[in-house]
C-alpha positions as a Python dict, from the first residue, in 0.01 Angstrom:
ca = {
    (1, 'M'): (0, 0, 0),
    (2, 'V'): (314, -27, -208),
    (3, 'G'): (648, 93, -82),
    (4, 'I'): (1004, 26, 24),
    (5, 'T'): (1029, -299, 218),
    (6, 'S'): (1406, -278, 266),
    (7, 'Y'): (1701, -66, 163),
    (8, 'G'): (2079, -60, 162),
    (9, 'A'): (2367, 164, 60),
    (10, 'Y'): (2734, 134, -17),
    (11, 'V'): (3001, 404, -47),
    (12, 'P'): (3369, 314, -104),
    (13, 'R'): (3609, 404, 178),
    (14, 'Y'): (3853, 582, -53),
    (15, 'R'): (3844, 962, -73),
    (16, 'I'): (4026, 1245, -245),
    (17, 'R'): (4012, 1601, -117),
    (18, 'V'): (3921, 1894, -341),
    (19, 'E'): (4251, 2067, -260),
    (20, 'D'): (4451, 1765, -377),
    (21, 'I'): (4282, 1778, -718),
    (22, 'A'): (4319, 2156, -742),
    (23, 'K'): (4688, 2144, -645),
    (24, 'E'): (4760, 1908, -934),
    (25, 'W'): (4627, 2161, -1184),
    (26, 'G'): (4740, 2482, -1015),
    (27, 'A'): (4380, 2578, -940),
    (28, 'D'): (4238, 2769, -645),
    (29, 'S'): (4087, 2498, -422),
    (30, 'E'): (3896, 2748, -209),
    (31, 'S'): (3704, 2878, -510),
    (32, 'Y'): (3594, 2522, -591),
    (33, 'K'): (3508, 2446, -229),
    (34, 'R'): (3302, 2764, -197),
    (35, 'G'): (3156, 2753, -547),
    (36, 'L'): (3054, 2387, -539),
    (37, 'F'): (3021, 2345, -161),
    (38, 'L'): (3235, 2030, -180),
    (39, 'N'): (3516, 1912, 48),
    (40, 'E'): (3600, 1567, -87),
    (41, 'K'): (3456, 1281, -288),
    (42, 'S'): (3437, 902, -277),
    (43, 'V'): (3653, 697, -514),
    (44, 'A'): (3590, 337, -615),
    (45, 'G'): (3877, 98, -549),
    (46, 'M'): (4062, -77, -828),
    (47, 'D'): (3853, -390, -772),
    (48, 'E'): (3520, -205, -755),
    (49, 'D'): (3269, -113, -1022),
    (50, 'T'): (2896, -50, -1058),
    (51, 'I'): (2816, -422, -1022),
    (52, 'T'): (3022, -487, -708),
    (53, 'M'): (2887, -175, -538),
    (54, 'S'): (2530, -264, -639),
    (55, 'L'): (2572, -606, -486),
    (56, 'E'): (2708, -463, -159),
    (57, 'A'): (2409, -228, -134),
    (58, 'T'): (2171, -515, -217),
    (59, 'R'): (2324, -738, 49),
    (60, 'N'): (2270, -464, 306),
    (61, 'A'): (1906, -450, 197),
    (62, 'L'): (1877, -828, 234),
    (63, 'R'): (2027, -809, 583),
    (64, 'R'): (1745, -577, 681),
    (65, 'A'): (1463, -800, 556),
    (66, 'A'): (1409, -1173, 502),
    (67, 'I'): (1297, -1161, 139),
    (68, 'D'): (1251, -1485, -52),
    (69, 'P'): (1461, -1452, -372),
    (70, 'N'): (1203, -1660, -559),
    (71, 'K'): (954, -1377, -506),
    (72, 'V'): (1178, -1112, -661),
    (73, 'G'): (1017, -1064, -1000),
    (74, 'A'): (1234, -781, -1134),
    (75, 'V'): (1587, -647, -1093),
    (76, 'Y'): (1676, -310, -1246),
    (77, 'V'): (2014, -139, -1226),
    (78, 'G'): (2022, 230, -1316),
    (79, 'S'): (2367, 363, -1403),
    (80, 'E'): (2568, 552, -1662),
    (81, 'S'): (2883, 352, -1586),
    (82, 'H'): (2783, -10, -1649),
    (83, 'P'): (3104, -217, -1676),
    (84, 'Y'): (2991, -381, -2000),
    (85, 'A'): (2875, -207, -2315),
    (86, 'V'): (2699, -529, -2416),
    (87, 'K'): (2624, -749, -2113),
    (88, 'P'): (2373, -651, -1845),
    (89, 'S'): (2467, -566, -1489),
    (90, 'S'): (2122, -665, -1362),
    (91, 'T'): (2155, -1033, -1452),
    (92, 'I'): (2471, -1061, -1243),
    (93, 'I'): (2294, -909, -941),
    (94, 'A'): (1992, -1136, -990),
    (95, 'E'): (2215, -1443, -1013),
    (96, 'A'): (2413, -1338, -705),
    (97, 'I'): (2098, -1319, -488),
    (98, 'N'): (1944, -1637, -640),
    (99, 'A'): (1652, -1453, -800),
    (100, 'V'): (1697, -1628, -1137),
    (101, 'P'): (1560, -1764, -1363),
    (102, 'H'): (1204, -1639, -1305),
    (103, 'C'): (1297, -1273, -1298),
    (104, 'H'): (1278, -979, -1537),
    (105, 'C'): (1610, -793, -1555),
    (106, 'A'): (1716, -475, -1728),
    (107, 'D'): (1983, -207, -1717),
    (108, 'L'): (1852, 148, -1723),
    (109, 'E'): (2020, 470, -1827),
    (110, 'F'): (1910, 833, -1795),
    (111, 'A'): (2216, 1018, -1671),
    (112, 'C'): (2185, 1075, -1296),
    (113, 'K'): (1820, 974, -1262),
    (114, 'A'): (1861, 619, -1386),
    (115, 'G'): (1837, 500, -1024),
    (116, 'T'): (1499, 659, -961),
    (117, 'E'): (1383, 523, -1296),
    (118, 'S'): (1440, 174, -1157),
    (119, 'L'): (1247, 267, -842),
    (120, 'F'): (961, 415, -1045),
    (121, 'I'): (930, 106, -1266),
    (122, 'T'): (944, -147, -982),
    (123, 'Y'): (681, 56, -795),
    (124, 'G'): (454, 41, -1099),
    (125, 'L'): (500, -333, -1150),
    (126, 'V'): (427, -412, -785),
    (127, 'K'): (126, -179, -783),
    (128, 'A'): (-9, -348, -1096),
    (129, 'G'): (23, -687, -927),
    (130, 'L'): (264, -821, -1189),
    (131, 'I'): (540, -898, -939),
    (132, 'T'): (561, -955, -563),
    (133, 'Y'): (895, -781, -507),
    (134, 'G'): (1115, -567, -727),
    (135, 'L'): (1476, -467, -669),
    (136, 'A'): (1565, -112, -772),
    (137, 'I'): (1929, -4, -779),
    (138, 'G'): (2110, 320, -856),
    (139, 'A'): (2489, 296, -882),
    (140, 'D'): (2778, 469, -1054),
    (141, 'T'): (3155, 499, -1070),
    (142, 'S'): (3133, 834, -1243),
    (143, 'Q'): (3415, 997, -1438),
    (144, 'G'): (3529, 1351, -1495),
    (145, 'A'): (3798, 1447, -1744),
    (146, 'P'): (4130, 1560, -1593),
    (147, 'N'): (4123, 1932, -1504),
    (148, 'D'): (3750, 1956, -1576),
    (149, 'A'): (3503, 2091, -1319),
    (150, 'L'): (3343, 1745, -1309),
    (151, 'E'): (3662, 1594, -1172),
    (152, 'Y'): (3600, 1768, -840),
    (153, 'S'): (3258, 1606, -792),
    (154, 'A'): (3230, 1282, -997),
    (155, 'A'): (3215, 1011, -729),
    (156, 'S'): (3120, 648, -660),
    (157, 'G'): (2842, 475, -465),
    (158, 'A'): (2528, 263, -477),
    (159, 'A'): (2185, 230, -320),
    (160, 'A'): (1936, -59, -342),
    (161, 'F'): (1567, -83, -256),
    (162, 'F'): (1328, -376, -242),
    (163, 'V'): (975, -265, -330),
    (164, 'G'): (672, -468, -223),
    (165, 'T'): (340, -472, -35),
    (166, 'E'): (436, -640, 293),
    (167, 'N'): (638, -509, 589),
    (168, 'I'): (674, -170, 425),
    (169, 'V'): (917, 68, 595),
    (170, 'A'): (825, 367, 377),
    (171, 'N'): (500, 377, 182),
    (172, 'I'): (511, 547, -158),
    (173, 'E'): (228, 798, -126),
    (174, 'A'): (266, 964, -467),
    (175, 'T'): (502, 1019, -760),
    (176, 'Y'): (547, 1281, -1030),
    (177, 'S'): (786, 1288, -1327),
    (178, 'C'): (875, 1555, -1581),
    (179, 'T'): (1097, 1536, -1889),
    (180, 'T'): (1222, 1764, -2168),
    (181, 'D'): (1491, 1746, -2434),
    (182, 'T'): (1755, 1963, -2267),
    (183, 'P'): (2109, 1870, -2377),
    (184, 'D'): (2305, 1996, -2077),
    (185, 'F'): (2538, 1695, -2036),
    (186, 'W'): (2630, 1414, -2272),
    (187, 'R'): (2886, 1150, -2371),
    (188, 'R'): (2902, 1020, -2726),
    (189, 'D'): (2975, 657, -2806),
    (190, 'N'): (3344, 565, -2765),
    (191, 'Q'): (3420, 882, -2571),
    (192, 'V'): (3579, 822, -2231),
    (193, 'Y'): (3465, 1137, -2056),
    (194, 'P'): (3135, 1327, -2068),
    (195, 'R'): (3096, 1688, -2175),
    (196, 'H'): (2868, 1950, -2026),
    (197, 'G'): (2722, 2292, -2088),
    (198, 'G'): (2886, 2469, -1795),
    (199, 'R'): (2646, 2714, -1632),
    (200, 'F'): (2372, 2585, -1863),
    (201, 'T'): (2358, 2270, -1648),
    (202, 'G'): (2205, 2476, -1367),
    (203, 'T'): (1952, 2690, -1551),
    (204, 'P'): (1745, 2586, -1743),
    (205, 'A'): (1845, 2227, -1674),
    (206, 'Y'): (1868, 2122, -1307),
    (207, 'F'): (1663, 2398, -1146),
    (208, 'K'): (1382, 2393, -1401),
    (209, 'H'): (1319, 2018, -1373),
    (210, 'V'): (1378, 1966, -1001),
    (211, 'H'): (1166, 2266, -909),
    (212, 'L'): (886, 2166, -1146),
    (213, 'A'): (875, 1803, -1027),
    (214, 'G'): (883, 1905, -661),
    (215, 'K'): (620, 2174, -707),
    (216, 'M'): (383, 1947, -900),
    (217, 'L'): (419, 1666, -645),
    (218, 'L'): (323, 1906, -366),
    (219, 'E'): (24, 2032, -566),
    (220, 'K'): (-81, 1678, -656),
    (221, 'T'): (-82, 1563, -294),
    (222, 'G'): (-193, 1886, -126),
    (223, 'V'): (104, 1855, 112),
    (224, 'T'): (288, 2170, 218),
    (225, 'P'): (666, 2192, 269),
    (226, 'A'): (603, 2249, 641),
    (227, 'E'): (439, 1904, 668),
    (228, 'I'): (746, 1727, 525),
    (229, 'K'): (1013, 1622, 774),
    (230, 'Y'): (1293, 1554, 527),
    (231, 'A'): (1355, 1674, 172),
    (232, 'V'): (1612, 1502, -51),
    (233, 'F'): (1735, 1631, -386),
    (234, 'H'): (1985, 1519, -647),
    (235, 'Q'): (2326, 1659, -560),
    (236, 'P'): (2558, 1741, -852),
    (237, 'N'): (2734, 1952, -589),
    (238, 'G'): (2650, 2082, -243),
    (239, 'K'): (2512, 2417, -357),
    (240, 'F'): (2238, 2323, -608),
    (241, 'P'): (2017, 2125, -365),
    (242, 'Q'): (2032, 2407, -111),
    (243, 'R'): (1918, 2659, -371),
    (244, 'V'): (1633, 2450, -512),
    (245, 'S'): (1510, 2353, -165),
    (246, 'K'): (1479, 2722, -81),
    (247, 'M'): (1289, 2780, -408),
    (248, 'L'): (1038, 2514, -299),
    (249, 'G'): (999, 2650, 54),
    (250, 'F'): (1212, 2408, 255),
    (251, 'S'): (1445, 2504, 538),
    (252, 'K'): (1810, 2405, 582),
    (253, 'D'): (1709, 2173, 867),
    (254, 'Q'): (1482, 1976, 634),
    (255, 'I'): (1763, 1896, 388),
    (256, 'K'): (2053, 1867, 631),
    (257, 'A'): (2027, 1490, 696),
    (258, 'G'): (2032, 1405, 326),
    (259, 'L'): (2294, 1656, 212),
    (260, 'L'): (2587, 1419, 154),
    (261, 'A'): (2758, 1573, -150),
    (262, 'P'): (3005, 1784, 52),
    (263, 'S'): (3145, 1460, 198),
    (264, 'I'): (3113, 1206, -86),
    (265, 'G'): (3061, 1411, -403),
    (266, 'N'): (2811, 1339, -679),
    (267, 'T'): (2742, 965, -699),
    (268, 'Y'): (2529, 1024, -1011),
    (269, 'S'): (2255, 759, -1040),
    (270, 'A'): (2293, 682, -669),
    (271, 'S'): (2298, 1043, -548),
    (272, 'S'): (1942, 1108, -431),
    (273, 'L'): (1893, 740, -344),
    (274, 'I'): (2194, 720, -109),
    (275, 'S'): (2069, 1036, 59),
    (276, 'L'): (1728, 872, 100),
    (277, 'T'): (1890, 575, 277),
    (278, 'A'): (2065, 816, 517),
    (279, 'V'): (1730, 974, 599),
    (280, 'L'): (1560, 635, 649),
    (281, 'D'): (1834, 549, 897),
    (282, 'I'): (1705, 824, 1131),
    (283, 'A'): (1340, 876, 1033),
    (284, 'E'): (1048, 812, 1269),
    (285, 'K'): (703, 666, 1215),
    (286, 'D'): (470, 891, 1010),
    (287, 'D'): (751, 1119, 892),
    (288, 'L'): (695, 1244, 539),
    (289, 'I'): (996, 1240, 305),
    (290, 'M'): (1011, 1403, -37),
    (291, 'M'): (1279, 1298, -282),
    (292, 'V'): (1344, 1457, -622),
    (293, 'S'): (1607, 1320, -857),
    (294, 'Y'): (1756, 1480, -1166),
    (295, 'G'): (1907, 1340, -1483),
    (296, 'S'): (2064, 1541, -1761),
    (297, 'G'): (1898, 1525, -2095),
    (298, 'A'): (1674, 1607, -1894),
    (299, 'G'): (1420, 1501, -1634),
    (300, 'S'): (1326, 1455, -1269),
    (301, 'D'): (1136, 1194, -1070),
    (302, 'A'): (968, 1306, -747),
    (303, 'F'): (847, 1072, -471),
    (304, 'L'): (657, 1127, -149),
    (305, 'F'): (714, 863, 121),
    (306, 'R'): (549, 807, 458),
    (307, 'V'): (758, 612, 710),
    (308, 'T'): (591, 326, 898),
    (309, 'D'): (669, 162, 1233),
    (310, 'A'): (832, -130, 1046),
    (311, 'I'): (1140, 93, 1017),
    (312, 'Y'): (1228, 19, 1381),
    (313, 'Q'): (1261, -356, 1319),
    (314, 'T'): (1454, -310, 995),
    (315, 'R'): (1717, -40, 986),
    (316, 'D'): (1951, -157, 1264),
    (317, 'K'): (2021, -491, 1093),
    (318, 'A'): (2276, -350, 847),
    (319, 'K'): (2547, -87, 833),
    (320, 'T'): (2416, 269, 831),
    (321, 'T'): (2482, 503, 542),
    (322, 'M'): (2663, 757, 759),
    (323, 'S'): (2906, 489, 875),
    (324, 'Y'): (3007, 448, 509),
    (325, 'V'): (3033, 825, 477),
    (326, 'N'): (3245, 889, 788),
    (327, 'E'): (3426, 578, 911),
    (328, 'R'): (3752, 399, 820),
    (329, 'L'): (3833, 641, 539),
    (330, 'V'): (4148, 616, 328),
    (331, 'Y'): (4268, 934, 154),
    (332, 'L'): (4439, 915, -184),
    (333, 'D'): (4685, 1154, -342),
    (334, 'Y'): (4620, 1252, -702),
    (335, 'G'): (4855, 988, -842),
    (336, 'L'): (4678, 700, -670),
    (337, 'Y'): (4339, 850, -753),
    (338, 'A'): (4435, 868, -1122),
    (339, 'K'): (4548, 506, -1107),
    (340, 'Y'): (4228, 391, -938),
    (341, 'R'): (4011, 570, -1194),
    (342, 'D'): (4207, 445, -1497),
    (343, 'K'): (4337, 790, -1584),
    (344, 'I'): (4679, 624, -1584),
    (345, 'I'): (4709, 306, -1790),
    (346, 'I'): (4976, 65, -1668),
    (347, 'S'): (5088, -187, -1929),
}
């Protein structure tokens, strides 16, 4: 058995409401709220970035399990907003948890599925017996250009998972990945903000890949949607995961616990992973969980997990994901939001 031995999440306390963004640009906030099924999004503080959020999520994972840092053989950080163009984020995390020097580190990038890439690779390394534990992280402080549709959803957050063979809280039963060259979203070198293909980002991009990966995972395992307790999908907004879940045969009740985008926005590489942590916070022994990520460019990683009884001794030792989502929130006006996200440069 190879699976998740511990997990942690982090979402900044700062928020901005959809109507406060729309008001700045004279837009109809209700059309965005209905069209994207979003109410507000998380915003990283001025002293936060992908590395600091990754470390907070990792520390929550360490609080849940006594893992010897000397046994962590790999640290991978998946993100499209690494603070350094040339300088890895993963080495800083490895140093901070005392996993160096006998540790393989790498930064991964594949739009919004870079986080599940790190999970997929650590799973493979542990399964092959090359490492005892691997640390997989998905984190982003995503950006949307002013007055672009992305500005209403591009959010901040992180999730971290230790993968191993002992004291597993969620066994990885099966995986399936699919990839094509679909240029629905991109950012060229030296450009500050990404560009996207508008409606093209839904079909044939998101829906084609997420549906295919989910469908093939179900066929590969012989599991039916009715047998799965929770289904988690990448959330570029609140509407897409609801539509694709229906295409795959899941009910609203099966995706409700992991549907966080309406409250925190699209955390990019952390999106499906943060939602998975929220589900693990409430899951019971033998529950089946399916997670399907999505990354523009384009591809999806699908995972099937089975929860074990070790979850009961693990999850209450750190702050829950929903406490980050709902508690001690601080709302920003557009001016402060623009300052926090470096849209306003102060000399």
